[in-house]
N, C-alpha and C positions, 0 to 999 in steps of 0.2 A: 201480463203476457205469459203464455204458456209454452212458447218455443224457447229452447236453450240457445245461447249464442253459438255460432259456428266455431268449430275447433280447426284452426289452420295450422296446427303443429304436426311434426312428423309422425307422432305416435297415434294419429287418428286412424281408426279402424273401420268406421262406416263412411259411407259416401253422402250422408245427410248433409254435412256442412262443408263438403268438398267443393272447392271453387269451380273445378272443371267437371263436375258430375254430369253436366249436360253433354260434354264432349265424349264421354265414355262410349256411348253406343256407336260412335263413328271411328273407333280405333282401328278397325279393319281397313280403313282408308289411309293409314299412316304411310305405307310404302306404295309408290305409284305402280309398281310392277308385281307386287306379291312379296313373299318372304324367302323364297328359295335362292340358291346360288346365282342362277341366271338372272332372276329378277333384280337382285341386288347389284350385279355387275352391269345390267342394262341401265338401271337408274343412274348409277355412278358415271357410266358412259354418256348418257344424255345430259347430265349435269356438267360434265367436263367440256362439252362443246362450247359453252358460253364463257369459258374462263380465259383470261389473258394468256395463261400458259399455253393453252391450245392454239390460240390465234397467232401468238409469236412463234411457237414451234412449227405450225403449219406454214407460216410465211417463210421461215428460215429454210425449211425443207423444199419449198417451191423455188426459192431463190437459188439454192445450191443446185437443185435439179436443172433449172434453166441454165444456170452459169456453167455447169459441167457440159451440157449439151451444146451450148452456143460457142464456148471457147474451143471445143473439139477435144477436150480431155477424154470424153467417152461419147459414143454415138448410138446409145440404145434408145433415145427418143428425140429425133431431130425435129426441128421446127416443122410443123405447127403443134408439136407436143401432144400427139394423139394419146400416148400412154398416160401422160399427166391428166389430160382431159378425161380419159377412161377412169382413172383413180378418183378424180373429183366426182364423177357421176356415180361411182360405187359408194363413195362416202356419203353422197347426198341421198342415195337409195336406202341406206341404213339409218342415217341421221334423221330424215324427215319423219318416218314413222315413229321412231323413238321420242322425238321431240313432241310430236302430236299427241302421242299416248301420254307422255308426262304432263302436257298442258291439260288434257282432258281429265286426267286423274286429279291434277291440282285444282281444277275448277270444281270437281266433285267434292274434294276436301274443303275447299273454300265455301261452297254452298252448305256443306254439313256444318262447318264451324259457325257460319252465319246463322243457321237455324238454331244451333246449340246456344250461341250468344243471345239470340232473341228469346229463347226459353229462359235463359238465365235473367235476362232483363224483366221478363214477365214475372218470374219468381220473386225477384227484388221488388217489383212494383206491388205484388200481392202482400209481401211481407211488410212493406212500408204502409200500405193501405190498412193492414191489420194493426200496425202499431199506432196509426192515427186514430183508428176506431177505439183502440184500448185507451189511448190518451184522452180522447173526447169523453169516454165513459167515466174514466177516473176523474177527470176534471168536473163532470156533472156531479159525481158522487162527492167530491170535495166542496162543490158550491152548496149541495144539499146539507152536508154536515156543517158547513159554516152557517148556514141559515138556522139550523137547529141550535147550534152553539149560541147564536145571537139571540134567539127566542129564549133559550135557557138563561142567558145572562140578563135579558130583560125581565123575566120572571123572578129571577134571584134578586134583582134590583128592587122590584116592586115589592117582593116579600120582605126584604130588608127594610125598606121605607115603612111598610105596614107595621113590622115589629117595632121599629123605632117610634112610630106614632103611638102604638098601643102602650109602649113602655112609658112614653111621655104622659099619656092620659092616666095610666096607673099611678105614676109618681105624683101627678097633680092631685088625684083623688086621695091618696094616702096623706098627702100634705094638708089638704082641706079638712078632711074628716078625722084625721089622726089614725093612729094604729088601732085596729080592731082588737078588743080584749080576748084573751085566750079563755075559752070555755072549759 
C-alpha cells in the first residue's frame, strides 16, 4: 500500500488524514445567522425559545399579569387582557421568523453534513477497495512464490536423489574394479 495511515493526533498539520476534512467546505454554515453581534444574539434568542427556562418564565409572567389584573391590585390590562394578547402577538411576530430562519439554516447544515459524510464514506470505500486490491495482488504474488519454492524444492530433491544414485554407482564401480592405479 502506498498511502500512509491517517494521523489523528493534535499535531496534524495537513487535512489529508483529518476525519472531518469533508466538512471543512461547509464551515460557513456553522452559525445560523452569521458571525456578527446581531447574528449571535438572534441565534441565542431563537434557541432560548425552546428551553424550559423560557416556558416556565413566560408562564410565571402570564400568571402574575393575570393575577394582578383579576384581583384588582392593578388595572392596566383588564379582562379580556388585550395588552397581554398584543404582547403575545408581538412575541410571535419576532419568534416565528427567527425560528424559521434557524430551521432553514439547520436544514442547510444537515444537508451539507450529510453530503460531507457521504463523501467520507465514498473515500473509505475507495480506500477499502484499494486495500483489497493490494491484498489480492500480494496474495497472488505469495502463491506464485510458493509455487516457485515448491518447484525449486522438487528440483533440489531430484538432484539430490540423482547425486545419491551416481555416488552409489561410483562406489559400486570402485569396489568391483578396484582403485585405478596412479599413472
